[in-house]
C-alpha positions as a Markdown table, in Angstrom:
| # | Residue | x | y | z |
|---|---|---|---|---|
| 1 | Met | 7.9 | -3.4 | -18.1 |
| 2 | Lys | 5.2 | -1.3 | -18.5 |
| 3 | Ala | 1.5 | -1.9 | -16.3 |
| 4 | Val | -1.7 | 0.0 | -15.5 |
| 5 | Ala | -2.8 | 0.0 | -11.8 |
| 6 | Ile | -5.5 | 1.4 | -9.9 |
| 7 | Gln | -4.0 | 4.6 | -8.0 |
| 8 | Ala | -7.1 | 6.0 | -7.0 |
| 9 | Phe | -10.2 | 4.0 | -6.6 |
| 10 | Gly | -13.8 | 5.4 | -8.2 |
| 11 | Arg | -13.7 | 6.7 | -11.8 |
| 12 | Pro | -11.9 | 5.1 | -14.6 |
| 13 | Glu | -9.3 | 8.0 | -14.5 |
| 14 | Gly | -8.0 | 6.8 | -11.0 |
| 15 | Leu | -5.9 | 4.0 | -13.5 |
| 16 | Ala | -2.9 | 4.8 | -14.3 |
| 17 | Val | 0.8 | 3.6 | -16.2 |
| 18 | Ile | 3.4 | 2.8 | -14.4 |
| 19 | Asp | 7.0 | 1.0 | -14.6 |
| 20 | Leu | 7.5 | -2.3 | -12.9 |
| 21 | Pro | 10.4 | -4.7 | -13.2 |
| 22 | Ala | 10.0 | -7.4 | -15.0 |
| 23 | Pro | 9.0 | -10.3 | -12.9 |
| 24 | Ala | 10.4 | -13.9 | -12.8 |
| 25 | Pro | 8.2 | -16.7 | -12.2 |
| 26 | Ala | 8.3 | -18.5 | -9.0 |
| 27 | Tyr | 7.9 | -22.3 | -8.4 |
| 28 | Gly | 5.2 | -23.9 | -10.5 |
| 29 | Gln | 4.4 | -20.6 | -12.3 |
| 30 | Val | 5.2 | -19.3 | -16.3 |
| 31 | Leu | 5.9 | -15.8 | -17.6 |
| 32 | Ile | 3.7 | -15.1 | -20.7 |
| 33 | Ala | 4.9 | -12.2 | -22.8 |
| 34 | Thr | 1.3 | -11.3 | -23.3 |
| 35 | Glu | -0.2 | -10.2 | -27.0 |
| 36 | Ala | -3.9 | -10.1 | -25.4 |
| 37 | Ile | -5.6 | -8.8 | -22.2 |
| 38 | Gly | -9.2 | -9.0 | -21.8 |
| 39 | Val | -11.1 | -6.0 | -20.4 |
| 40 | Gly | -13.7 | -7.4 | -17.8 |
| 41 | Gly | -16.5 | -6.0 | -15.7 |
| 42 | Val | -15.2 | -7.0 | -12.6 |
| 43 | Asp | -12.0 | -5.1 | -13.5 |
| 44 | Ala | -14.3 | -1.5 | -13.6 |
| 45 | Val | -16.3 | -3.2 | -10.1 |
| 46 | Ile | -12.5 | -3.7 | -9.1 |
| 47 | Arg | -11.4 | -0.1 | -10.2 |
| 48 | Ser | -14.6 | 1.4 | -8.5 |
| 49 | Gly | -13.6 | 0.3 | -4.7 |
| 50 | Ala | -16.9 | -1.7 | -4.7 |
| 51 | Leu | -14.4 | -4.9 | -3.7 |
| 52 | Ala | -12.4 | -2.5 | -1.1 |
| 53 | Ala | -13.7 | -5.2 | 1.5 |
| 54 | Tyr | -12.6 | -8.0 | 0.1 |
| 55 | Gly | -9.2 | -7.3 | 0.0 |
| 56 | Phe | -8.8 | -5.4 | -3.0 |
| 57 | Lys | -6.3 | -2.4 | -2.7 |
| 58 | Glu | -5.6 | 0.8 | -4.7 |
| 59 | Gly | -1.8 | 0.1 | -6.5 |
| 60 | His | -4.0 | -3.3 | -7.5 |
| 61 | Ile | -3.2 | -4.3 | -11.0 |
| 62 | Pro | -6.4 | -5.5 | -12.5 |
| 63 | Gly | -6.6 | -8.1 | -15.2 |
| 64 | Ser | -7.5 | -12.2 | -15.4 |
| 65 | Glu | -7.0 | -13.4 | -18.5 |
| 66 | Val | -4.5 | -12.5 | -20.9 |
| 67 | Ala | -3.1 | -14.6 | -23.8 |
| 68 | Gly | 0.5 | -14.8 | -25.2 |
| 69 | Thr | 3.7 | -16.7 | -25.5 |
| 70 | Val | 5.7 | -18.7 | -22.3 |
| 71 | Thr | 9.1 | -16.9 | -22.2 |
| 72 | Ala | 10.3 | -18.4 | -19.4 |
| 73 | Val | 9.2 | -21.2 | -16.3 |
| 74 | Gly | 9.5 | -21.6 | -12.5 |
| 75 | Asp | 10.9 | -24.6 | -10.8 |
| 76 | Asn | 8.5 | -27.6 | -11.7 |
| 77 | Val | 7.3 | -26.5 | -14.5 |
| 78 | Ala | 8.4 | -28.3 | -17.9 |
| 79 | Thr | 10.3 | -26.3 | -20.1 |
| 80 | Ser | 8.8 | -27.7 | -22.9 |
| 81 | Trp | 6.3 | -24.8 | -21.9 |
| 82 | Ile | 8.6 | -22.5 | -23.3 |
| 83 | Gly | 8.0 | -20.8 | -26.9 |
| 84 | Gln | 4.2 | -22.1 | -26.8 |
| 85 | Arg | 1.1 | -19.6 | -27.3 |
| 86 | Val | -1.3 | -20.0 | -24.4 |
| 87 | Trp | -4.2 | -18.4 | -22.8 |
| 88 | Ala | -3.6 | -17.6 | -18.7 |
| 89 | Phe | -5.9 | -17.4 | -15.9 |
| 90 | Thr | -4.1 | -14.7 | -14.1 |
| 91 | Ser | -6.7 | -14.2 | -11.2 |
| 92 | Ala | -5.1 | -10.2 | -10.8 |
| 93 | Gly | -2.4 | -8.7 | -12.5 |
| 94 | Gly | -3.0 | -8.9 | -16.6 |
| 95 | Tyr | -3.0 | -5.0 | -17.9 |
| 96 | Val | 0.8 | -5.7 | -18.3 |
| 97 | Glu | 3.5 | -6.8 | -20.4 |
| 98 | Gln | 4.7 | -9.9 | -18.7 |
| 99 | Ala | 2.5 | -11.6 | -17.0 |
| 100 | Ile | 2.7 | -14.0 | -14.4 |
| 101 | Ala | 0.2 | -17.3 | -14.3 |
| 102 | Pro | 0.3 | -21.1 | -12.5 |
| 103 | Val | 0.7 | -23.2 | -14.8 |
| 104 | Glu | -2.4 | -25.3 | -13.7 |
| 105 | Glu | -4.2 | -22.3 | -15.2 |
| 106 | Ile | -2.5 | -22.3 | -18.6 |
| 107 | Leu | -3.8 | -23.9 | -21.5 |
| 108 | Pro | -2.5 | -24.2 | -25.0 |
| 109 | Leu | -4.2 | -22.4 | -27.8 |
| 110 | Pro | -5.4 | -23.6 | -30.9 |
| 111 | Ala | -3.1 | -22.7 | -34.5 |
| 112 | Asn | -6.1 | -21.3 | -35.6 |
| 113 | Leu | -7.8 | -19.5 | -32.6 |
| 114 | Ser | -6.1 | -15.8 | -32.4 |
| 115 | Ala | -5.0 | -14.6 | -28.7 |
| 116 | Val | -7.1 | -11.8 | -29.0 |
| 117 | Asp | -10.3 | -13.9 | -29.7 |
| 118 | Ala | -8.6 | -16.4 | -26.7 |
| 119 | Val | -9.7 | -13.8 | -23.6 |
| 120 | Thr | -12.4 | -13.0 | -25.6 |
| 121 | Leu | -13.8 | -16.3 | -25.0 |
| 122 | Gly | -11.4 | -17.8 | -22.0 |
| 123 | Ser | -13.6 | -16.6 | -19.2 |
| 124 | Ser | -17.1 | -15.7 | -20.4 |
| 125 | Gly | -17.3 | -18.7 | -22.4 |
| 126 | Val | -17.1 | -20.9 | -18.8 |
| 127 | Val | -19.1 | -18.5 | -16.7 |
| 128 | Ala | -22.0 | -18.7 | -19.3 |
| 129 | His | -21.4 | -22.9 | -19.5 |
| 130 | Phe | -21.4 | -23.1 | -16.0 |
| 131 | Gly | -24.0 | -21.0 | -14.9 |
| 132 | Leu | -26.7 | -22.2 | -17.3 |
| 133 | Ser | -25.3 | -25.5 | -15.9 |
| 134 | His | -26.4 | -24.3 | -12.4 |
| 135 | Ala | -29.6 | -23.2 | -13.8 |
| 136 | His | -30.1 | -27.0 | -14.8 |
| 137 | Phe | -31.1 | -25.6 | -18.0 |
| 138 | Ala | -32.7 | -28.1 | -20.2 |
| 139 | Pro | -33.2 | -28.5 | -23.6 |
| 140 | Gly | -36.9 | -27.3 | -24.7 |
| 141 | Glu | -36.9 | -24.8 | -21.8 |
| 142 | Ser | -37.1 | -20.6 | -22.3 |
| 143 | Val | -33.8 | -18.6 | -21.1 |
| 144 | Leu | -33.4 | -14.8 | -20.8 |
| 145 | Val | -30.2 | -13.3 | -20.8 |
| 146 | Arg | -30.5 | -9.8 | -19.0 |
| 147 | Gly | -27.8 | -7.9 | -20.2 |
| 148 | Ala | -26.6 | -9.7 | -22.9 |
| 149 | Ala | -24.3 | -7.1 | -24.9 |
| 150 | Gly | -21.3 | -7.8 | -23.1 |
| 151 | Ser | -19.1 | -10.7 | -23.6 |
| 152 | Ile | -20.6 | -13.2 | -20.7 |
| 153 | Gly | -23.8 | -12.5 | -22.6 |
| 154 | Ile | -22.9 | -12.7 | -26.0 |
| 155 | Met | -21.6 | -16.3 | -25.2 |
| 156 | Thr | -25.1 | -17.3 | -22.6 |
| 157 | Val | -27.1 | -16.5 | -25.9 |
| 158 | Gln | -25.2 | -18.7 | -28.1 |
| 159 | Leu | -24.4 | -21.7 | -25.8 |
| 160 | Ala | -28.3 | -21.4 | -24.6 |
| 161 | Ala | -29.0 | -21.5 | -28.6 |
| 162 | Arg | -27.0 | -24.5 | -29.2 |
| 163 | Gly | -28.4 | -26.5 | -26.0 |
| 164 | Gly | -32.1 | -26.6 | -28.1 |
| 165 | Ala | -33.5 | -23.6 | -25.8 |
| 166 | Ser | -37.2 | -23.2 | -27.1 |
| 167 | Ala | -37.0 | -19.2 | -27.3 |
| 168 | Val | -33.7 | -16.6 | -26.1 |
| 169 | Ala | -34.5 | -13.9 | -25.0 |
| 170 | Val | -32.1 | -10.9 | -24.3 |
| 171 | Thr | -32.6 | -7.4 | -23.1 |
| 172 | Thr | -30.3 | -4.6 | -24.2 |
| 173 | Ser | -30.0 | -0.8 | -25.0 |
| 174 | Ser | -30.8 | -0.5 | -28.5 |
| 175 | Ala | -32.5 | -2.4 | -31.9 |
| 176 | Glu | -29.2 | -2.6 | -33.3 |
| 177 | Arg | -27.6 | -4.3 | -30.3 |
| 178 | Gly | -30.9 | -6.4 | -30.7 |
| 179 | Asp | -30.2 | -7.1 | -34.5 |
| 180 | Arg | -26.7 | -8.3 | -33.7 |
| 181 | Leu | -27.2 | -10.6 | -30.9 |
| 182 | Arg | -30.2 | -11.8 | -33.2 |
| 183 | Glu | -27.8 | -12.9 | -35.5 |
| 184 | Leu | -26.2 | -14.9 | -32.8 |
| 185 | Gly | -28.8 | -16.8 | -32.1 |
| 186 | Ala | -31.5 | -14.8 | -29.8 |
| 187 | Thr | -35.0 | -15.1 | -30.8 |
| 188 | His | -36.6 | -12.0 | -29.0 |
| 189 | Val | -35.2 | -8.6 | -28.4 |
| 190 | Leu | -36.1 | -6.9 | -25.2 |
| 191 | Asp | -35.3 | -3.4 | -23.7 |
| 192 | Arg | -33.6 | -3.0 | -20.2 |
| 193 | Ser | -36.7 | -3.4 | -18.0 |
| 194 | Gly | -37.3 | -7.2 | -19.7 |
| 195 | Glu | -40.5 | -5.5 | -22.1 |
| 196 | Gly | -41.2 | -5.8 | -25.3 |
| 197 | Gly | -40.4 | -8.2 | -28.3 |
| 198 | Glu | -43.3 | -9.1 | -30.5 |
| 199 | Gly | -44.2 | -12.6 | -29.7 |
| 200 | Ala | -42.0 | -13.1 | -26.8 |
| 201 | Pro | -42.7 | -15.8 | -23.9 |
| 202 | Ala | -44.9 | -14.2 | -21.1 |
| 203 | Gly | -42.2 | -15.9 | -18.7 |
| 204 | Tyr | -38.8 | -17.8 | -18.7 |
| 205 | Asp | -37.7 | -20.9 | -17.3 |
| 206 | Val | -34.2 | -19.9 | -17.1 |
| 207 | Ile | -33.0 | -16.0 | -16.3 |
| 208 | Ile | -29.5 | -15.4 | -16.2 |
| 209 | Asp | -28.7 | -11.9 | -14.9 |
| 210 | Ile | -25.6 | -10.3 | -15.5 |
| 211 | Val | -27.0 | -6.9 | -14.1 |
| 212 | Ala | -28.2 | -7.0 | -10.5 |
| 213 | Gly | -28.7 | -3.6 | -9.5 |
| 214 | Val | -31.8 | -2.2 | -8.3 |
| 215 | Asp | -33.9 | -3.5 | -10.9 |
| 216 | Met | -33.1 | -7.7 | -10.0 |
| 217 | Pro | -36.2 | -7.8 | -8.0 |
| 218 | Ser | -38.8 | -7.0 | -10.8 |
| 219 | Phe | -37.1 | -9.9 | -13.0 |
| 220 | Phe | -38.4 | -12.7 | -10.5 |
| 221 | Ala | -42.2 | -11.8 | -12.1 |
| 222 | Lys | -40.9 | -13.1 | -15.2 |
| 223 | Leu | -40.2 | -16.5 | -14.2 |
| 224 | Asn | -42.4 | -19.6 | -15.1 |
| 225 | Pro | -43.5 | -21.4 | -11.6 |
| 226 | Asn | -40.3 | -23.4 | -10.9 |
| 227 | Gly | -38.1 | -21.0 | -12.9 |
| 228 | Arg | -34.6 | -20.1 | -12.1 |
| 229 | Met | -32.5 | -17.1 | -11.9 |
| 230 | Val | -29.0 | -17.0 | -12.0 |
| 231 | Ala | -26.8 | -13.8 | -11.5 |
| 232 | Val | -23.3 | -14.3 | -12.9 |
| 233 | Gly | -22.6 | -11.2 | -12.1 |
| 234 | Ala | -23.2 | -7.5 | -10.8 |
| 235 | Val | -22.7 | -4.7 | -13.4 |
| 236 | Gly | -25.2 | -2.7 | -12.0 |
| 237 | Gly | -24.4 | -2.5 | -8.6 |
| 238 | Gln | -26.3 | -4.5 | -6.1 |
| 239 | Pro | -29.8 | -5.5 | -5.7 |
| 240 | Pro | -31.8 | -4.1 | -2.6 |
| 241 | Ala | -31.4 | -5.8 | 0.3 |
| 242 | Asp | -34.9 | -7.1 | 0.5 |
| 243 | Phe | -35.2 | -8.8 | -3.0 |
| 244 | Gly | -35.8 | -11.6 | -1.2 |
| 245 | Thr | -39.3 | -10.5 | -0.2 |
| 246 | Thr | -40.1 | -10.4 | -3.6 |
| 247 | Met | -40.0 | -14.0 | -4.0 |
| 248 | Met | -41.4 | -14.9 | -1.2 |
| 249 | Ala | -45.0 | -12.8 | -2.5 |
| 250 | Ala | -44.7 | -15.4 | -5.4 |
| 251 | Phe | -44.4 | -18.6 | -3.2 |
| 252 | Gln | -46.6 | -20.6 | -4.9 |
| 253 | Lys | -44.7 | -20.5 | -8.3 |
| 254 | Ser | -41.5 | -21.9 | -6.3 |
| 255 | Met | -39.3 | -20.0 | -7.8 |
| 256 | Ser | -35.7 | -19.9 | -7.3 |
| 257 | Phe | -32.6 | -17.8 | -7.2 |
| 258 | Ala | -28.6 | -18.9 | -7.1 |
| 259 | Thr | -25.7 | -16.5 | -7.4 |
| 260 | Phe | -22.5 | -18.3 | -9.6 |
| 261 | Ser | -19.2 | -17.6 | -9.8 |
| 262 | Ala | -16.5 | -19.7 | -11.5 |
| 263 | Ala | -14.6 | -19.7 | -8.6 |
| 264 | Thr | -16.2 | -22.6 | -7.6 |
| 265 | Val | -15.5 | -24.4 | -10.6 |
| 266 | Ala | -12.2 | -27.2 | -9.8 |
| 267 | Glu | -9.8 | -26.4 | -12.7 |
| 268 | Pro | -9.6 | -29.9 | -13.6 |
| 269 | Asp | -13.7 | -29.4 | -14.1 |
| 270 | Arg | -12.9 | -26.0 | -16.0 |
| 271 | Arg | -10.7 | -26.8 | -18.6 |
| 272 | Pro | -12.1 | -29.5 | -20.8 |
| 273 | Val | -15.3 | -27.2 | -21.4 |
| 274 | Arg | -12.4 | -24.1 | -22.3 |
| 275 | Thr | -10.7 | -26.5 | -24.8 |
| 276 | Glu | -13.7 | -27.8 | -26.4 |
| 277 | Gln | -14.9 | -23.7 | -26.5 |
| 278 | Phe | -11.7 | -22.8 | -27.9 |
| 279 | Ala | -11.8 | -25.7 | -30.8 |
| 280 | Ala | -15.5 | -25.0 | -31.4 |
| 281 | Ala | -14.6 | -21.2 | -31.8 |
| 282 | Gly | -11.4 | -22.1 | -34.0 |
| 283 | Arg | -14.2 | -24.4 | -36.2 |
| 284 | Gly | -16.5 | -20.8 | -36.6 |
| 285 | Glu | -19.2 | -22.8 | -34.5 |
| 286 | Leu | -18.7 | -20.4 | -31.6 |
| 287 | His | -18.2 | -15.9 | -31.9 |
| 288 | Thr | -15.8 | -13.8 | -30.3 |
| 289 | Val | -17.3 | -10.3 | -30.4 |
| 290 | Val | -14.6 | -7.7 | -30.3 |
| 291 | His | -15.5 | -4.3 | -29.5 |
| 292 | Glu | -12.1 | -2.4 | -30.3 |
| 293 | Leu | -8.5 | -3.5 | -30.0 |
| 294 | Leu | -6.7 | -0.7 | -27.9 |
| 295 | Pro | -3.3 | -0.8 | -26.9 |
| 296 | Leu | -2.2 | -1.0 | -23.2 |
| 297 | Glu | -1.7 | 2.4 | -22.6 |
| 298 | Gln | -5.8 | 3.2 | -22.8 |
| 299 | Ala | -6.7 | 1.3 | -20.4 |
| 300 | Val | -8.7 | 4.7 | -19.0 |
| 301 | Leu | -10.6 | 4.8 | -22.7 |
| 302 | Ala | -10.8 | 1.5 | -22.4 |
| 303 | His | -12.5 | 1.8 | -18.7 |
| 304 | Gln | -14.2 | 5.2 | -20.4 |
| 305 | Lys | -15.8 | 3.0 | -22.9 |
| 306 | Met | -17.3 | 0.7 | -20.6 |
| 307 | Ala | -18.7 | 3.1 | -18.1 |
| 308 | Ala | -20.4 | 4.7 | -21.1 |
| 309 | Gly | -22.5 | 1.5 | -22.2 |
| 310 | Glu | -20.7 | 1.9 | -25.1 |
| 311 | Val | -19.5 | -1.4 | -25.2 |
| 312 | Phe | -20.9 | -4.5 | -27.2 |
| 313 | Gly | -18.8 | -7.7 | -26.4 |
| 314 | Arg | -15.1 | -6.8 | -24.7 |
| 315 | Ile | -12.3 | -4.3 | -25.4 |
| 316 | Val | -9.0 | -6.4 | -25.7 |
| 317 | Leu | -5.8 | -4.4 | -25.0 |
| 318 | Thr | -2.8 | -4.8 | -26.4 |
| 319 | Pro | 1.0 | -4.5 | -25.0 |
């Protein structure tokens, strides 16, 4: 089968198409003929080499979510899965024509939800849902989504609006993207520094940050007293090592900062959320945004587009 591996950390050109033997599912696993492969920000971070200290090595096959049809099952897996269309969290190894996933990490797809929509929503919707929950977001509160043009940001905007936010502000890079985010529920559009936006709140009860990076500490000033910032990503790199001093300088505002990873949410808690979101998307109540479909062999181009900041929503690879 065809696969895409990280041959050299760094630029997107370090990705390469390789040939691998077709895998066989082991105990508790299924084999999926992939129809759609989600390209996420974490894939780019891994490709850059920034997470090498966490065990990612050159030769790694990125890709954490796929959708397709189950073609084989391992021991202790019901054969009734064979032939079913599913979404799957692979953790890694998703840039392939045939993917392996644990049976507990697959979910049947509603008939009215495409494989492409499933990988656009599957992980990002869960991160957005539990990120807002981690921030103790409540109806009537104001929310700022920093870095809203990606799939996590787009889902956070929609869920905050559906959840009764008094305002949903976004940071993004262009007026065109701002207009598209307004269609999805944003009420105020700010520039990347968090400025602008006529009539925008002076402060926010909740900030969901997908960017991090060197500018992250400046957003603490945009929190209301008792405001909460939750970092759900770091596509802009790590914040300054001393970012906590900014919070301490505003000690009397009682601000909170936290990180959130969906890895800390048990699968039995993730499953009903994802099931409901898939159903809502099938009914047209949640909207997935696909930037572009590209063949698996063009994974380098997908990563180049992400690195250039061209992507609004998610790029999906198709074998």
